[in-house]
C-alpha positions in Angstrom: 0.0 0.0 0.0 1.1 3.6 -0.7 4.3 2.7 -2.6 6.7 5.5 -3.7 6.2 6.4 -7.3 8.9 8.2 -9.2 8.7 10.7 -12.1 11.5 12.3 -13.9 12.1 16.0 -13.4 15.1 18.4 -13.1 16.1 21.0 -10.6 19.2 23.3 -10.4 21.3 22.4 -7.3 22.2 25.7 -5.6 25.8 24.9 -4.6 27.0 23.6 -8.0 24.6 25.2 -10.6 24.4 21.7 -12.2 21.0 20.4 -13.5 20.3 17.1 -11.7 17.4 14.6 -11.8 15.6 14.4 -8.4 12.9 12.0 -7.2 9.9 13.9 -5.8 7.5 12.0 -3.6 4.2 11.0 -5.2 1.4 9.6 -3.0 0.1 6.4 -4.3 -3.5 5.6 -3.3 -4.3 1.9 -3.8 -7.9 1.2 -4.7 -9.5 -2.3 -4.4 -12.9 -2.7 -6.0 -15.3 -5.5 -6.8 -16.7 -6.3 -10.2 -16.2 -2.9 -12.0 -13.7 -3.1 -14.8 -11.1 -0.3 -14.8 -12.8 1.2 -17.8 -15.8 2.2 -15.7 -13.6 4.6 -13.6 -10.5 5.2 -15.8 -11.7 8.6 -17.0 -12.5 9.8 -13.5 -9.1 8.5 -12.2 -7.2 10.3 -14.9 -9.1 13.5 -14.4 -8.3 13.4 -10.7 -4.6 12.7 -11.2 -4.4 15.5 -13.8 -5.8 17.9 -11.2 -3.6 16.5 -8.4 -0.1 16.0 -9.7 1.1 14.6 -6.4 -1.4 11.7 -6.5 -1.2 8.4 -8.3 -4.3 6.1 -8.1 -3.6 2.3 -8.6 -6.8 0.4 -9.3 -7.3 -3.4 -8.8 -10.5 -5.2 -9.6 -11.7 -8.4 -7.9 -14.4 -10.8 -9.0 -14.9 -13.3 -6.2 -16.4 -11.8 -3.1 -15.2 -14.7 -0.9 -11.6 -14.6 -2.1 -11.6 -10.8 -1.9 -12.9 -10.6 1.6 -10.4 -13.2 2.8 -7.5 -11.3 1.2 -8.7 -8.0 2.5 -9.1 -9.2 6.1 -5.6 -10.7 6.1 -4.0 -7.6 4.7 -5.8 -5.3 7.1 -4.9 -7.5 10.1 -1.2 -7.2 9.1 -1.4 -3.4 9.0 -1.3 -3.2 5.2 -3.8 -3.5 2.4 -5.4 -0.8 0.1 -6.1 2.8 1.0 -9.6 2.6 -0.6 -11.7 -0.6 -0.8 -15.2 -1.7 -1.4 -17.3 -3.5 1.2 -20.8 -4.9 1.0 -23.2 -2.7 2.8 -24.1 -5.4 5.4 -20.5 -5.8 6.3 -20.3 -2.4 7.9 -21.0 -3.6 11.5 -17.9 -5.8 11.3 -15.7 -3.4 9.4 -16.1 0.2 10.8 -13.4 -0.2 13.4 -11.0 -0.9 10.6 -11.9 2.4 8.8 -11.1 6.1 8.8 -14.3 8.2 8.6 -14.6 11.2 6.3 -12.9 14.3 7.7 -15.4 17.1 8.4 -13.6 19.2 5.8 -14.7 16.7 3.1 -18.1 15.4 4.2 -20.3 15.8 7.2 -23.4 13.6 8.1 -25.9 16.4 7.3 -24.5 16.9 3.8 -24.4 13.2 3.3 -28.1 12.8 4.2 -29.0 15.6 1.7 -27.0 14.0 -1.1 -27.5 10.2 -0.9 -30.4 7.8 -0.6 -31.8 7.0 2.8 -30.5 3.5 3.0 -27.0 4.8 2.6 -27.5 7.2 5.5 -28.8 4.3 7.6 -25.9 2.0 6.7 -22.9 4.4 6.4 -23.5 7.1 9.0 -22.8 5.9 12.6 -21.3 7.1 15.8 -17.6 6.5 16.4 -16.2 5.2 19.7 -16.6 8.7 21.2 -20.2 9.0 20.2 -19.6 11.4 17.3 -21.7 10.8 14.2 -19.4 10.2 11.2 -19.6 9.2 7.5 -17.9 5.9 7.0 -18.3 5.2 3.3 -19.6 6.5 -0.1 -21.7 4.5 -2.5 -21.3 4.9 -6.2 -24.5 3.0 -6.8 -27.3 1.5 -4.8 -28.9 -1.6 -6.2 -32.3 -3.1 -5.3 -33.9 -6.4 -5.7 -36.5 -6.4 -8.5 -38.5 -8.9 -10.5 -37.4 -9.9 -14.0 -40.4 -11.2 -16.1 -41.0 -12.7 -19.5 -43.2 -10.2 -21.3 -44.3 -12.8 -23.9 -45.6 -15.2 -21.2 -47.5 -12.4 -19.6 -49.1 -11.4 -23.0 -50.0 -15.0 -23.7 -51.4 -15.9 -20.3 -52.4 -12.6 -18.6 -53.6 -10.4 -21.4 -55.3 -8.0 -18.9 -52.0 -7.1 -17.3 -48.5 -6.4 -18.6 -46.3 -6.7 -15.5 -46.0 -8.5 -12.1 -48.6 -7.6 -9.5 -48.1 -5.0 -6.9 -49.1 -7.2 -4.0 -48.1 -10.7 -2.9 -51.7 -12.0 -2.9 -52.2 -10.8 -6.5 -48.8 -12.2 -7.5 -49.8 -15.7 -6.2 -52.8 -15.6 -8.6 -50.5 -14.6 -11.5 -48.2 -17.4 -10.6 -51.1 -19.8 -10.7 -52.1 -18.5 -14.2 -48.6 -18.6 -15.6 -47.5 -22.0 -14.3 -48.0 -24.9 -16.7 -47.6 -28.4 -15.2 -47.0 -31.5 -17.2 -45.8 -35.1 -16.7 -42.2 -34.4 -17.5 -39.3 -34.8 -15.1 -39.2 -31.0 -14.7 -42.9 -31.2 -13.8 -43.5 -27.8 -15.5 -43.5 -26.7 -19.1 -43.3 -23.2 -17.6 -42.9 -22.3 -13.9 -44.6 -19.2 -12.6 -41.8 -17.8 -10.4 -38.4 -18.9 -9.0 -39.2 -19.1 -5.2 -39.5 -21.8 -2.6 -36.1 -23.4 -2.4 -32.6 -22.3 -1.6 -30.5 -24.9 -3.4 -31.2 -23.8 -6.9 -32.0 -20.1 -6.5 -29.0 -17.8 -6.3 -31.1 -14.9 -5.1 -32.5 -16.8 -2.2 -30.7 -14.7 0.6 -32.0 -11.5 -1.1 -35.6 -12.7 -1.5 -35.7 -13.9 2.1 -34.2 -10.6 3.3 -36.9 -8.7 1.4 -39.6 -10.8 3.1 -38.0 -10.3 6.5 -38.0 -6.5 5.9 -41.5 -6.4 4.7 -42.8 -8.5 7.6 -41.0 -6.2 10.0 -38.9 -9.0 11.6 -36.4 -8.2 14.4 -33.4 -10.5 14.3 -31.4 -9.8 17.5 -31.8 -8.3 21.0 -30.3 -4.9 21.8 -27.0 -6.4 22.8 -26.6 -8.4 19.6 -25.8 -11.5 21.7 -29.0 -13.4 21.1 -31.6 -13.9 18.4 -35.2 -12.8 18.9 -36.6 -13.7 15.4 -38.5 -16.7 16.7 -40.6 -14.5 19.0 -43.9 -12.9 18.2 -44.2 -9.3 17.4 -47.6 -7.9 18.3 -50.8 -9.5 16.9 -52.1 -10.1 13.4 -54.5 -7.5 12.2 -58.1 -8.7 12.2 -57.4 -11.9 14.1 -55.9 -10.8 17.3 -53.5 -13.8 17.3 -49.8 -13.5 17.9 -47.9 -12.5 14.8 -44.5 -14.2 14.1 -42.8 -12.2 11.3 -39.9 -14.6 10.5 -42.2 -17.6 10.5 -44.6 -15.8 8.1 -41.7 -14.9 5.8 -40.5 -18.5 5.8 -44.0 -19.9 5.1 -44.6 -17.5 2.2 -41.2 -18.3 0.6 -41.5 -22.1 0.8 -45.1 -22.1 -0.3 -44.1 -21.6 -3.9 -42.3 -25.0 -3.9 -45.1 -26.8 -2.0 -47.1 -29.1 -4.3 -50.1 -28.6 -2.0 -50.2 -24.8 -2.6 -52.4 -23.4 -5.4 -49.4 -21.3 -6.5 -46.9 -24.2 -6.6 -44.4 -23.3 -9.3 -40.8 -24.4 -8.5 -38.7 -27.5 -7.9 -35.2 -28.9 -8.3 -35.6 -30.6 -11.7 -36.4 -27.2 -13.4 -32.7 -26.3 -13.2 -31.2 -29.8 -13.7 -30.1 -29.2 -17.3 -28.0 -26.2 -16.3 -27.5 -26.5 -12.5 -24.7 -23.9 -12.3 -27.0 -21.2 -13.8 -29.8 -21.9 -11.4 -32.9 -19.6 -12.0 -31.0 -17.4 -14.5 -30.6 -20.3 -16.9 -34.3 -21.3 -16.4 -35.4 -17.8 -17.2 -33.1 -17.6 -20.3 -34.7 -20.8 -21.6 -38.2 -19.5 -21.1 -38.9 -22.1 -18.4 -39.9 -19.6 -15.7 -42.0 -16.5 -16.0 -40.5 -14.5 -13.2 -37.2 -14.4 -11.2 -35.7 -11.9 -8.7 -32.5 -10.1 -9.4 -30.4 -7.0 -9.1 -29.4 -4.8 -12.1 -26.4 -7.1 -12.7 -28.8 -10.0 -13.5 -29.6 -8.4 -16.9 -26.1 -9.1 -18.1 -26.1 -12.6 -16.5 -29.3 -13.4 -18.5 -27.7 -12.1 -21.7 -24.7 -14.3 -21.1 -27.0 -17.3 -20.5 -29.0 -16.6 -23.7 -25.8 -16.3 -25.8 -24.6 -19.7 -24.4 -27.9 -21.4 -25.2 -28.0 -19.9 -28.6 -24.6 -21.3 -29.5 -26.0 -24.7 -28.6 -29.1 -24.1 -30.7 -31.3 -24.2 -27.6 -34.5 -22.2 -27.5 -34.2 -18.9 -25.5 -36.2 -15.9 -24.5 -35.8 -12.8 -26.7 -34.0 -9.8 -25.2 -36.9 -7.5 -26.1 -39.2 -9.8 -23.9 -37.2 -9.1 -20.7 -39.1 -6.8 -18.4 -38.1 -5.5 -15.0 -40.6 -4.5 -12.3 -40.7 -3.4 -8.7 -41.1 -6.0 -6.0 -44.6 -6.7 -4.6 -45.7 -5.5 -1.2 -48.1 -6.9 1.3 -51.8 -6.0 1.2 -52.4 -2.6 2.8 -48.8 -1.5 2.8 -49.5 1.3 0.2 -52.5 2.5 2.1 -50.4 2.5 5.3 -47.8 4.6 3.6 -45.1 2.0 3.9 -43.2 0.2 1.1 -40.1 -1.9 1.4 -37.5 -2.9 -1.1 -34.2 -4.7 -0.4 -30.9 -2.9 -1.1 -27.5 -4.3 -1.8 -24.5 -2.3 -2.8 -20.7 -2.0 -2.3 -19.8 1.4 -0.8 -16.2 2.6 -0.9 -14.4 3.1 2.4 -11.0 4.3 3.6 -8.7 2.0 5.6 -7.4 3.0 9.0 -4.0 1.8 7.8 -3.9 4.4 5.1 -1.3 7.2 5.5 -3.2 9.2 2.9 -6.7 9.0 4.3 -7.6 12.7 3.7 -6.5 12.5 0.1 -8.4 9.2 -0.3 -11.6 10.8 1.0 -11.1 13.8 -1.3 -10.9 11.4 -4.2 -14.1 9.5 -3.1 -16.0 12.8 -2.9 -14.8 13.5 -6.5 -15.9 10.1 -7.6 -19.4 10.6 -6.2 -20.1 13.9 -7.9 -23.0 14.0 -10.4 -20.7 14.4 -13.4 -18.5 11.4 -12.3 -21.5 9.2 -11.4 -23.3 9.9 -14.7 -20.4 8.4 -16.6 -20.1 5.6 -14.2 -23.8 4.7 -14.3 -23.9 4.8 -18.1 -20.9 2.4 -18.4 -22.1 0.0 -15.7 -25.9 0.3 -16.0 -25.9 0.4 -12.1 -28.6 2.6 -10.4 -27.5 5.9 -8.9 -26.8 6.5 -5.3 -27.7 10.2 -5.4 -31.0 11.7 -4.6 -30.6 14.4 -7.3 -30.3 11.7 -10.0 -33.2 9.4 -9.1 -35.9 11.2 -11.0 -34.2 11.1 -14.3 -33.1 7.4 -13.9 -36.6 6.4 -12.9 -38.0 7.0 -16.4 -35.3 4.8 -18.1 -37.2 2.2 -20.2 -35.3 -1.0 -19.1 -33.8 -0.2 -15.7 -36.1 2.4 -14.3 -37.6 0.1 -11.7 -34.4 0.0 -9.7 -34.5 3.8 -9.4 -38.2 4.0 -8.7 -38.0 1.7 -5.7 -34.6 2.9 -4.4 -36.1 5.8 -2.2 -37.8 3.2 0.0 -35.1 0.5 -0.1 -33.6 -0.8 3.1 -30.8 -3.2 4.0 -30.9 -6.1 6.4 -28.1 -6.1 8.9 -27.1 -9.6 10.0 -24.1 -10.1 12.3 -22.7 -13.0 10.3 -24.5 -12.9 6.9 -22.8 -16.0 5.4 -23.7 -18.3 8.4 -27.1 -16.7 8.8 -28.3 -17.5 5.3 -26.5 -20.9 5.1 -28.5 -22.0 8.1 -31.8 -20.8 6.7 -31.0 -22.2 3.3 -30.6 -25.7 4.7 -33.8 -25.4 6.7 -35.8 -23.9 3.8 -35.1 -27.0 1.8 -35.8 -29.3 4.7 -39.3 -27.7 5.0 -40.0 -28.4 1.4 -38.3 -31.8 0.8 -38.5 -33.5 4.2 -41.7 -31.9 5.5 -40.4 -30.5 8.7 -42.7 -27.9 10.0 -41.9 -24.2 9.5 -42.1 -23.9 13.3 -39.5 -26.6 13.7 -37.3 -24.8 11.2 -37.5 -21.5 13.0 -36.7 -23.2 16.3 -33.7 -24.9 14.8 -32.5 -21.7 13.1 -32.6 -19.9 16.4 -30.5 -22.5 18.2 -27.9 -22.6 15.4 -27.6 -18.8 15.0 -27.4 -18.3 18.8 -24.5 -20.8 18.6 -22.8 -18.7 15.9 -23.2 -15.6 18.1 -21.7 -17.3 21.1 -18.7 -18.4 19.0 -18.2 -14.8 17.9 -17.7 -13.8 21.5 -15.7 -16.9 22.4 -14.0 -18.3 19.3 -12.5 -21.1 21.5 -15.9 -22.7 21.9 -15.7 -26.2 20.4 -19.1 -26.3 18.7 -20.2 -27.1 15.2 -23.1 -24.8 14.9 -24.3 -26.2 11.6 -24.5 -29.7 13.0 -26.9 -29.0 15.9 
């Protein structure tokens, strides 16, 4: 990190009058990022370097989140690593002590809240160890989970509507109308929606997170040492019975893979021909009418279509790919509440960086409207700025991401990988082995409490996933 970079220049040495080459110091800011090719930021980096002759930005892209996080944690623990790096928004609770917040001369919380979407303010503005509110990261984009749908299947089967329904109850009816069962191994000529299982749905953690947000589930107690998601939260409207948000989220999700449900529409054989592509491959083949995905799913679908076309397999046409906002629960709109799920990778500054002020100045430059316009055009990622939302919301293909961004939220879990690994196993157990949703929630609570205990006492000799 922060290596010395040399450039040739000359200077007259006073005592001899001889022109000699000297080596001025140049500050190198090392920048680690996920997914974005250097081309997405090359122009901005060059513009900043031109305006700051003493700065050199070295950019490195990573593709695997797992390998990236492992490398990053190792380097930071050794006192080295990049000056600027990307983290996933739900990593912030585990990372902020490794970071340097924005200097007040660069960015203050009040200005941040006026500039960026609300979810960024929730995730990236927090008190430091002295209780002072600080800005800990800047997002170049804020992505949200949306529904991708096959326009042709909607035209053929639901001529009275042209997009996915606005409520979950209405969506179930659409799924029933779209799903076409047969006697094949796949069981479906066309599935209605990719929901119900975890094993063959790459977006499972994100869909389940969305449902937990919409149900209003609380995950942990105030100390963060114990789960509370198995407990009831008030009573159900109209019935007066105890309401269990996480249980209801689990029931709704798994119902789409339950043969006894009217809206049954998903199973394992649907993805058997292209198991590595999961629901993306099924959608590209025209085998499922709706899937969930972020903005990046569009390019993933295109890649799958191209691969199928090379093998002379039937595929969906690009012009038949639609993107719509996620459904809400009945009455949410009337109550003035809507929830979408946000996932993004804000840029942060390492506590190890000797050039933290310069790094933050560069991040402020990157997040300017001019810089982000170029970035968003090259990456097709939705903006993070409030002043750019209105224009993006009218975009023909990707407008849905901008339209739901103002009410998007993130789900903060203390150990995301373990949390969703536990629920993934139990989701499939509910569908395949008929354990009750109540049993699954009880088991999840025990396992995640075990994970939390090991976070505080790593020496505990427990295999939480084997409970």
